[in-house]
N, C-alpha and C positions, 0 to 999 in steps of 0.2 A: 412528675412531669418537669422537664427542664425548660423554664420560661426565659425568653430573652428580655433583658431589662434595658430600657432606654436610659442613657446617661447623658443629659444635656452637656454640651461642650466636649464630649469625648469624640475623638476622631473615628468616624465610622469605617474608615478604610486605612488603617495606619501604615500598611506596607505599600500602598499605592496600587494595589491590584484591583481590578474591577472590570466593568463593562467596556470601557473604551479600548484597552489593549485587545480584548477578545474580539470586539467588532472590527478592529483594524486587521487582525489576523484572518477573520472570516472574509473580509474584503480582499486581502492580499491573496488568499487561496480560492478566490472565486474563479471557477474554470472559464477559459475562453470558449467561445462557441465552437462547436465541432460539426463536421459533416457526419451524416449517418454512417454507422459502422456496419460492416458485414458481420455475420455471426462469428466467423473466425476471429476477426479483429476485436469484437466485443469480448469474446472469451479470453483471448490473449491479454487484452488491456486489463480486464477485471482480475484475471488470475495472477499476472505478474505484479500488478499494483497491490493486490492483497498480500502477496509474498513479501514485498518491500515493507508494507505496513505492519506485517507480523514481526519484522525485525526490530530489535532494540536499537533506539538511537535517542540522543538527548540534545538535539540541535534543531534549528529551524531550517528545513530544506529550502533551497533557492532554485527557481526554474532554470533549466539548461546547465546546471553545474554538475559535474560528475561526482558520484558517490560509489562506494564499493561495498558489496554484499558478501558476507562471510558466513559459513556454516560452522557453528560451534556444536559441541556435543549436546548441549541442553537447549540451544536456541539459535536464531539467526541474529546477525548483527550488521547494521548499516553504519559505515564509517566514512569520514572525510579523508581518510588516509588510504592510499592505494597499496597493493601488495608489495611493490618494490620498496616503498618507503618504510615498511615495517621491518625489513631485514629478517633476522631470526626470531623476532618477537611476534610473528604473524598470529592474530587472535583465533584463527581457525582456517579452514579450507576456503580459498577465494572462489566464489561462485559466479559473480557477475559485476559488471560496471553498470550503474543505473543513473538515469537522469529523469528528473521531474519535468514533464512537458507542460506547456501553458494550459492544456485542457485538464490538468491535475491527474493524468494517468502517468505511468512510468514507462520509459523505454529501458530494456534490459539486454545487454550483450553478454551472453553466458560464456564463461570460460570453458575450456576443454576439460571435462571431468572424466576420470576413469569410470567406466560403466559400473563397476562394482564397488566404488569408493563409498565411504559413509556419506559424503556430501551429495553424491549422485542419488543414493538411495533415499536420503532425506528429502531431496528435491522431488523425486518421483512420488514419494509418500505425500508430500504437500499437494502436488497436482492431483493425485488420486483422491485425497480427502476433499479437495476443492470440487472436483467433478461429482463426487458422491453427494456433497451438499447441494450443488445446483440441480442434480437429477431429482432430489427429494422435494424441490420447490416447484409448485405449480406455476407461480408467477415470480420470475426472477427479479423483475423491477421492484416488486413489493418488498423484497428482502435485501435490497442494496443497503450498505452500511451508513444510513443517514446519521445515526447516533450510536456509538459503541462505547458504553459507559466504562468498561474496564481498560480502555486504551489510555495511555498518557496523553497529555494535552495536544501536542502537535500531531501525533498520529490520529487522534480523534478528529481534529479539524480537517486533516487531509483525507480521512475516510469519508467524512461528510461531503467534501469537495468532489471526491471520486464518485460518490453516489449521484451527485448532481450532474456530473459529466456523463455518466453512463445511462442515466434514467431515460433520456430521449432515444437512445439507440438500442435498447434491449430487444433482441430478436424474438421472433415468434418461437414457441416451444419446439415444433418439429425441426426447424433449422438449427436450433441450439443443440438438440439431442444428437443430430448428426455429428456436430463438432465434438461433443462430450464423449462420444464413443472412441475417439482417437486417443484420448488421455495423454496427450503430448503437447508440448509447446515448441514453437519454432526456435532454432538456435539463437536467433536475434529477433528483437521485437521492434526494430527500427522501421521496417517497411510495412506497408498495408497488406492485410491478408484477406 
């Protein structure tokens, strides 16, 4: 057994990491109050926010700032850099411009993707997998991502904030089932559905 040994005078937190920065981030990502969502708006907000949180990124997102989602062969990537700024070094197919809203859901304006492109197929596979997951859940609200251990820090905090935002507006099962049968997202998630 590996016991922790107390050493008087030793700095318990030599790198300055700890509870206060984590609490500050949790407070900063506390969702604003939202009006009840329709089943379509709930599905859209949950699905596109899950897509953004599935992307790799190593920065602290800021509300109402544009970010850019790319499809790479092995994963999704969220970047601060837009497709025009990359020039020829584009990291993958540009999929969407995204913005974090005050309620901790994401708006997504999808780019025009060729129907049979790898990015379009990956996007549809993500939506299909998301729908399959929701269809298998009897109580969607009970399965919201309150704590997802495998996610890196900011994605984990944002997933928790997303769960808090969506918890109050999870639709009844029959209404959600109707939306899930469509297996499609609107081209833009700016408006209410």
